[in-house]
N, C-alpha and C positions, 0 to 999 in steps of 0.2 A: 729427683725434683728441687729446683732452685728456691732455700728459703728468703725473703728478702730481710736486710738487716733493719732491726729496729730503727723506728727513727727518734733522732736529737730531739730535745725540747723544743728549739725554733721552730723544727718539721711539724711537731707537733700541733703546734700555736699556727701554723698558718694553716695546715688542712682541717683544724675545727673553725676557724674563720671561714675557711672554704664552703665548710657543710652549712653552716649556720647562715651564710648568706646564699643556699639555697630552700633550706628549711625554715629560717627562720628564727626558730625554739628547738630545742633536743636537749632531751635524758642526759644524766649524766652516764647511767647504765648504757645508753645507744651509743655514746660516744668512748663510751671503754671497750664495746663489742666491736665496735670498726674499728676505733688503731689499736684494737689488741693491748690494752695498757689495763691495770688496776683504777677500779676506782680512784683511791688516794692519788695514783698521778694526775687523775685527767682532774678532780679537785684541787690539786695544786697548779697545774698548767691553767684549768678557769682563775685563780687567784692572782695568775701573772699576769695574764689577760684584763683581766680586773681593775690593776694597779694603774695598769697603762692606758685603762678607759676606752678597751677595745671591747668589752662585753661586761652582760650587770647578770647577775646570781638570778634566778629564778627557784619555785620551790623545784625543787627535786630535777632541775638542769641549768639552762643557762642562753640566753637572749642574745642578740648585737646590742648592742649602744647604739643611743641616737647619735655618738658622734662620727658614729662611722656611715651616718645617713642611712642606716636600716633597722627599721623597731620590727617586731613580730609581723609577719607578711600581711600584704593587704591582700593579695593575690588568692581569692576564692579558692581556686584546686589546690594551691601550695598550704590552705591551713584546714580544709576541712577532714585530714586523717589526723591533726593533730591533739592526742587526747580522745579519741572517739569516745571510748567508753565511759568517760570522762563525764561528756557532754552529754549523751542519751542519758546518762543515768541524771544530771542535773536537768532536762529538759524531762521525763519521768515527775520528779519531783518538784518542780515547778508548775507542772500543770495541774496538779492536785490543787489550787488554788482557782481555778480554773470552774465554773457552775454552769450549770444550762442556764440559755437565751445574754451571759454575758458578749459586751463587746469590749475587744482586747486589744492591743495594741503589741507588735509582735517589733520593736526593735532589728533593727539590721544585723549580720553577724551570724555565725556557727552556732553558736550555743543557743539562742534565741530560734534557731531554725529548727533546732534537735526535739522544741517543745514538741512541733505539729505532729508529728506521729500517735503523740497521747494526746489529743483533744476530738479524735477521731468519731471517740464514743459521747461525747456532749450531744446535746441539741440543742437549735438553734442559735448558733453561738456564731457571732459577726468579730472577724481577725483583718483589722488593720496593720498593715505595716508598710515600711519603704523597704525593705527587702524583696528582690526578684528571685530569689530561691527560694523563699518562703512562699514566695506567690503560684510558683512554678510548683512546689510542694504540695501545695492545695486544690489545683487544676482541678486534678480527678477525686474532688470532693467538694459535689455542687450544694451538698447540704452546709458546707461552713460556708456564709458569703464573705467573700475576699474583696477589701479595698483596702488599692495601691495606694502612698500619698502622692504619686506626681513628684514632684523635684529634678532638682538638675542630677544629672546621672554619671557616678561614681564606677566605671569600668571593673575597675581593678577588683575592688569588692562585690560588684554587684547589686548595687543599692544605690539611694538615691536619699539627696539632705539640700538642704537650702530655706530660704527663707518658702519658698510655695510649698515643702513636703512640712514645715511645720506651720503654715498658715493652715491647711488641711486639716491636721489632727488637733490643733488650738479649735475648728472649728465642730469639730465631735463631741458628744459627751461618752464619754471611755472607763468600762466598771474596772479596768486595772492596767497597767500599763507594767510592760516590761521592759527594762532598756539593758543595753549590753555595754559590757567595756572593754578594752585593750589592757588598762590601768586604774587601780584604784588603792588606798588606803587609808589610813585614820586621820591621817589629817590634810590632807584634799579631798579627801573625798572621792567621787567619780572625776576620769578626768579623761579628754581625748586632743588629738594632738588638731585639729579641725575645729573651726568657731561654727562652721553652717551646722556642726553634729550636736552644738553646746545649743544651739537655737532650737533645733527637731528633740532633746532631752529636756528640756528645761516644757515646750510644751507638751511632750507626754505627761509627764510627772504634772501640769497644772491641769490638764483637761482630764486626768482621772482622779477616781474615787479613792486609788489605791494605786501606790507604783514600788515595784519590786526588782531588783538590781540583781539578774543572771548572770555570774561570773565561774568560772571553774575558777579553784584555785591558786595556778602560778600567777594569775594577774594581780594579784594580791602584794601590796609591796612598791607595786610601778605607779609613778604619775608620767601623765602627759603634759605641755605645757599652760592648756587651756582647760580651767575647773568650769566642771559641767552640770553639778548637782552635789549638791553636802550629803553627810550620813545622813543628820537629820533633817532632809529634806524624804528620805526613802520611808517607807512603811516594813522591809522588809528584804533578805537576803536570802540566793539558793547560790550555795555553792556545796565542793564536795566536802569531804572528811580531809584532804591534804591541806587546811585551811587553818592555821596556826592559833591556837590556844589564844593567843594575846586578841586576834581579830575578833574569836568567838564571845568575849569576854565585853571587850568594848562595844561591839553590836547589841549586845543586851543593855547596856552600859545608858546608849542613844535610846534604848525603846525600841529598837528590831525586832520581828519577829527571826528568827535566824531556823530555816531549814535547811537541814547538811543532808545533801544525798550519801548514798554505802554504793561504795562502786563493788 
């Protein structure tokens, strides 16, 4: 059997970029196993790629930088398997905030969708969402009243946004809004790459008695170009145990309820 020679650094860098273009975000462990090198070697490669502006380190892994024109993948199929156990744990923890007879907004994305299975034992719940996959997940459960916001369809994410979606949400009386994000930090709060999503998140905040951010720990420390919600507009954050201690302490300083999902 012929053994392939080890890749030189430049070859590893190109392979890392190729894998990230396909997956969007990858763990250091996965890259080490894929390239058959040590974690330390992968960390050095990531540091080199970061210096050249091609990647951005995230908690436990790495993603492509915006400079390469590729954020963490918008395509739903490529995102649904990323950090699945983490999202399920967050979904279970977030559902603890939902009581019988509540009207709840679920923002677009796989993390909010992960809340759905844990709502099935609630009675009289109404779910409002801009996410088509969440609607599909709720179709077999007519005991939960489901309202879709309408709006401009984003086929890559399977969701809708824009003024129409925001107007629908603004016209409702919500008990609780769960908002999602691909990027948040202590300085900028919740940020998004698209203004249409800013409108919807504002509406979800204003229409609800309480607003909770649901985001796995890999989203912390990132920011996009448009500010959607400052941290002090939130009432709570649901994340996982990978969230840095710095962000946990700051959340409490903002008076936010912090719920950490254990994996």
